[in-house]
C-alpha positions as CSV (number, residue, x, y, z in Angstrom):
1,M,10.6,24.4,-12.0
2,P,9.2,27.5,-14.9
3,F,6.9,29.8,-14.0
4,S,4.5,28.1,-17.1
5,T,4.3,25.0,-15.1
6,L,3.7,26.7,-12.2
7,A,1.2,28.5,-13.2
8,Q,-1.1,25.8,-15.8
9,Q,-3.6,24.0,-14.6
10,Y,-4.0,20.6,-14.5
11,S,-6.7,17.6,-14.5
12,I,-6.6,15.1,-11.9
13,N,-7.1,11.9,-12.7
14,L,-5.7,8.6,-10.7
15,D,-7.2,5.8,-12.1
16,R,-5.8,5.7,-15.8
17,P,-8.5,4.0,-17.8
18,E,-7.3,0.5,-18.5
19,K,-8.0,-1.0,-22.1
20,V,-7.6,-4.5,-23.9
21,G,-4.6,-4.9,-25.6
22,D,-2.7,-2.8,-23.5
23,R,0.9,-4.0,-22.6
24,Y,3.4,-3.3,-20.3
25,H,6.4,-4.3,-18.0
26,L,5.7,-4.5,-13.8
27,E,8.0,-4.2,-11.3
28,A,6.2,-4.4,-8.2
29,S,6.7,-5.2,-4.3
30,S,4.9,-5.2,-1.3
31,T,5.4,-6.3,2.2
32,K,2.6,-7.0,4.9
33,L,2.6,-7.6,8.6
34,T,0.1,-8.6,10.9
35,T,0.2,-8.5,14.7
36,A,-1.9,-9.9,16.9
37,T,-1.8,-9.0,21.0
38,A,-3.7,-10.2,23.6
39,T,-4.7,-9.5,27.3
40,V,-6.8,-10.9,29.9
41,S,-8.4,-8.1,32.7
42,Y,-5.3,-5.8,31.3
43,Q,-2.9,-8.5,31.5
44,F,-0.6,-9.5,29.1
45,L,-1.3,-13.0,27.3
46,Q,0.4,-13.8,24.1
47,K,1.4,-12.1,21.1
48,S,1.9,-13.3,17.7
49,E,3.2,-12.1,14.1
50,D,3.1,-13.0,10.5
51,G,3.9,-11.6,7.4
52,F,6.1,-11.8,4.3
53,T,7.8,-9.8,1.4
54,V,7.1,-10.2,-2.2
55,E,8.8,-8.8,-5.2
56,L,7.8,-9.1,-8.6
57,S,9.1,-8.7,-12.1
58,A,6.8,-9.4,-15.1
59,D,5.3,-8.8,-18.5
60,V,1.1,-7.7,-18.5
61,T,-1.1,-7.8,-21.3
62,I,-4.9,-6.7,-20.6
63,E,-7.2,-9.3,-21.9
64,A,-10.6,-7.8,-20.8
65,A,-12.0,-4.7,-19.3
66,A,-15.3,-3.4,-18.7
67,S,-15.7,0.7,-17.4
68,N,-12.4,1.4,-17.9
69,W,-11.1,-1.2,-15.3
70,A,-9.4,-4.7,-16.3
71,T,-11.3,-7.6,-15.3
72,R,-9.0,-10.3,-16.8
73,K,-4.8,-10.2,-16.7
74,R,-2.4,-12.3,-18.4
75,F,1.1,-12.3,-16.9
76,K,4.7,-13.6,-17.8
77,V,6.6,-13.9,-14.9
78,L,10.4,-13.0,-15.4
79,N,11.4,-12.7,-11.5
80,S,9.8,-13.1,-8.3
81,K,10.6,-14.2,-4.4
82,I,8.9,-14.5,-1.4
83,V,10.5,-13.7,2.4
84,R,8.6,-15.3,4.9
85,S,9.9,-15.8,8.4
86,G,13.6,-15.0,6.6
87,V,13.6,-17.7,4.4
88,V,13.8,-16.8,0.5
89,R,12.3,-18.6,-2.3
90,P,10.7,-17.6,-5.4
91,L,7.2,-17.4,-5.4
92,L,6.8,-19.0,-9.0
93,P,9.2,-20.3,-11.5
94,Q,10.8,-17.8,-14.5
95,G,8.5,-17.9,-17.2
96,T,5.2,-19.0,-15.5
97,V,2.1,-17.2,-17.2
98,V,-0.5,-16.0,-14.4
99,V,-4.1,-15.4,-15.6
100,A,-5.6,-13.4,-12.8
101,F,-9.5,-13.0,-13.6
102,I,-12.5,-11.5,-11.5
103,L,-15.0,-14.1,-10.1
104,E,-18.1,-13.1,-7.8
105,G,-16.0,-9.9,-6.3
106,K,-12.7,-11.4,-6.1
107,T,-9.4,-12.0,-7.9
108,I,-8.7,-15.5,-9.1
109,Y,-5.4,-16.3,-9.8
110,Q,-4.5,-19.4,-12.5
111,V,-1.5,-21.4,-13.8
112,E,-2.7,-23.6,-16.8
113,E,-6.1,-23.6,-16.0
114,K,-5.5,-24.6,-12.5
115,T,-6.0,-22.2,-9.2
116,V,-3.5,-21.3,-7.0
117,D,-3.2,-22.7,-3.3
118,E,-4.2,-20.0,-0.7
119,D,-0.9,-18.7,0.0
120,I,0.4,-17.7,-3.4
121,S,-3.0,-15.9,-3.6
122,A,-2.9,-14.1,-1.1
123,A,0.9,-12.9,-2.0
124,L,-0.3,-12.3,-5.8
125,N,-2.8,-10.1,-4.3
126,T,-1.0,-7.4,-2.8
127,V,1.2,-6.7,-6.2
128,I,-1.3,-8.0,-9.0
129,G,-4.6,-7.3,-7.8
130,L,-7.6,-6.7,-10.0
131,H,-10.0,-3.6,-9.1
132,T,-12.9,-4.8,-7.2
133,A,-13.6,-2.4,-4.6
134,G,-16.4,0.3,-5.0
135,V,-14.3,3.3,-5.2
136,G,-11.1,3.9,-6.8
137,D,-7.8,5.7,-6.0
138,N,-9.5,9.0,-8.0
139,D,-12.7,8.9,-5.4
140,L,-10.4,8.6,-2.6
141,Y,-7.6,11.0,-3.4
142,G,-8.5,13.0,-7.0
143,T,-10.6,15.8,-7.8
144,M,-12.8,16.8,-10.5
145,S,-11.4,20.4,-10.0
146,L,-8.2,21.3,-12.3
147,K,-5.6,22.3,-10.1
148,R,-2.1,24.4,-10.2
149,V,1.3,23.3,-8.8
150,G,1.2,23.6,-4.8
151,D,-2.9,23.3,-4.9
152,K,-3.9,21.2,-1.9
153,W,-7.4,19.8,-1.3
154,V,-9.5,17.4,0.9
155,T,-9.2,13.4,-0.5
156,G,-13.0,11.6,-0.6
157,I,-14.5,11.6,2.9
158,E,-17.5,10.2,1.4
159,A,-15.3,7.1,-0.7
160,M,-13.9,6.4,2.4
161,K,-16.9,6.2,4.1
162,K,-18.4,3.4,1.2
163,L,-15.4,1.6,1.5
164,L,-16.0,1.4,5.2
165,N,-19.2,0.4,4.6
166,E,-17.8,-2.6,2.0
167,M,-15.3,-3.8,5.0
168,G,-18.0,-4.4,7.4
169,V,-17.8,-1.8,9.4
170,Q,-21.1,-1.0,11.5
171,G,-21.6,2.0,13.6
172,G,-19.0,3.9,15.6
173,R,-18.5,7.7,14.9
174,H,-16.3,7.8,12.5
175,E,-13.7,10.9,12.3
176,I,-12.4,10.7,8.5
177,S,-9.7,13.4,7.5
178,G,-6.8,13.8,4.8
179,E,-5.5,15.4,2.0
180,S,-3.7,15.4,-1.1
181,T,-1.0,18.0,-2.7
182,L,-0.1,18.1,-6.1
183,E,3.6,18.7,-5.3
184,K,5.4,19.3,-8.7
185,V,5.0,18.6,-12.5
186,E,8.2,16.7,-14.2
187,Q,8.8,15.3,-17.7
188,N,5.2,15.1,-18.5
189,H,4.3,13.5,-15.2
190,L,2.0,15.0,-12.3
191,Y,3.7,14.1,-8.8
192,I,0.9,13.8,-6.1
193,R,1.2,12.9,-2.3
194,S,-2.3,12.1,-0.3
195,T,-2.9,10.6,3.5
196,M,-6.0,9.9,4.8
197,D,-7.0,9.1,8.6
198,V,-10.0,7.2,10.0
199,H,-10.8,7.1,13.8
200,N,-13.3,6.0,16.2
201,V,-14.6,2.8,13.7
202,L,-16.2,-0.3,14.8
203,L,-13.9,-2.7,12.7
204,P,-14.5,-6.3,12.8
205,V,-12.4,-8.2,14.6
206,G,-13.4,-11.5,15.2
207,P,-16.3,-13.8,15.0
208,D,-16.6,-14.2,18.9
209,Y,-15.1,-10.7,19.9
210,T,-17.0,-7.2,19.6
211,P,-15.5,-4.3,18.3
212,E,-14.4,-1.6,20.0
213,I,-12.1,0.9,18.2
214,G,-10.3,1.1,15.3
215,D,-8.3,3.6,13.1
216,I,-7.0,3.7,9.6
217,T,-4.3,5.4,7.9
218,T,-3.3,5.9,4.5
219,E,-0.3,7.6,2.7
220,H,-0.5,7.5,-1.3
221,F,2.3,9.1,-3.8
222,V,2.2,8.7,-7.3
223,R,4.1,9.8,-10.7
224,L,1.1,9.9,-13.2
225,P,1.4,10.6,-16.9
226,L,0.0,13.6,-18.1
227,S,-1.7,11.8,-21.1
228,E,-3.8,8.7,-20.2
229,S,-2.2,7.4,-23.7
230,D,1.0,7.1,-21.7
231,L,1.7,3.6,-19.4
232,T,4.5,4.9,-17.6
233,E,3.6,5.1,-14.0
234,S,4.6,5.1,-10.5
235,V,2.4,4.1,-7.1
236,E,4.2,3.9,-3.7
237,Y,1.0,3.2,-0.9
238,S,0.9,2.3,2.7
239,F,-1.8,1.6,4.6
240,R,-2.3,0.8,8.6
241,M,-4.8,-0.8,10.3
242,S,-5.4,-1.2,13.6
243,R,-8.3,-2.7,15.6
244,I,-9.7,-4.0,19.0
245,G,-12.3,-6.1,20.3
246,S,-13.4,-8.4,23.6
247,A,-14.7,-11.6,24.5
248,Q,-15.7,-12.7,27.9
249,Q,-14.1,-16.3,28.4
250,N,-14.0,-17.7,31.9
251,G,-14.8,-15.3,33.9
252,G,-12.4,-12.8,32.6
253,K,-12.6,-10.3,29.7
254,I,-10.1,-10.7,26.8
255,T,-8.9,-7.8,24.6
256,L,-7.2,-9.0,21.2
257,Q,-5.4,-5.7,19.3
258,I,-4.7,-7.0,15.7
259,V,-2.7,-4.1,13.9
260,L,-2.3,-4.4,9.9
261,D,0.4,-2.7,8.6
262,S,0.7,-2.7,4.3
263,K,3.5,-1.3,2.3
264,M,3.1,-1.9,-1.6
265,K,5.2,0.3,-4.7
266,Y,5.4,-0.6,-8.1
267,D,6.4,0.8,-11.4
268,I,5.0,0.5,-15.0
269,R,6.4,1.1,-18.7
270,P,5.2,0.4,-22.0
271,L,6.3,-2.6,-23.7
């Protein structure tokens, strides 16, 4: 790496402004697995797993935006598949046009002005969700300070607290830590790797269960263009959330542990 690159300072903004009229090609994939394990008085009762893998190739147009975030996107599906319980099938037919927009804080997906069913919506949400959270990636993993290659900084603890509040977390003694690193600058792109760990949070388990303990771990890696007008970008993201709750039933204590493992990656390039 040239010395000039190592010595130069760079502005970090992980949330590229989204503008009406932006058009790009998207290649995205995600995997989601939820494992639930129940015990009664510390004796194993049952275990269940539910998950899927989605792959999507699409051409995207931003049709509406507010505060630098897209609020409506149009996707033309070029190829897609979903794998569930070993069965592979197309998620949507080739050529399908999906319109995604925000309604009452949630992303809605429509095909020919009809809302898709819950299973398709859940799958699409893992690869083409719109921004509905109160914080962004830059709040969680970015910084307002200029950075050189090799610099590290503490990730957004206050932003994570806000996100936990949105998730319905109440009480607990949060232990939040994390770090971001500007690993390199290459071909007019920043390469930034981030982690965040959250321990001792009372994550909701279910309406009949009292939360006991929860943990969250995230890893975030982004290839970010130096120019805001450059629509090329790559992101890899993994998320693990473990939560434990208990309930009294028939004189015994039922303990339920739910573990969510989620991985996502996408690449975009201008059309």
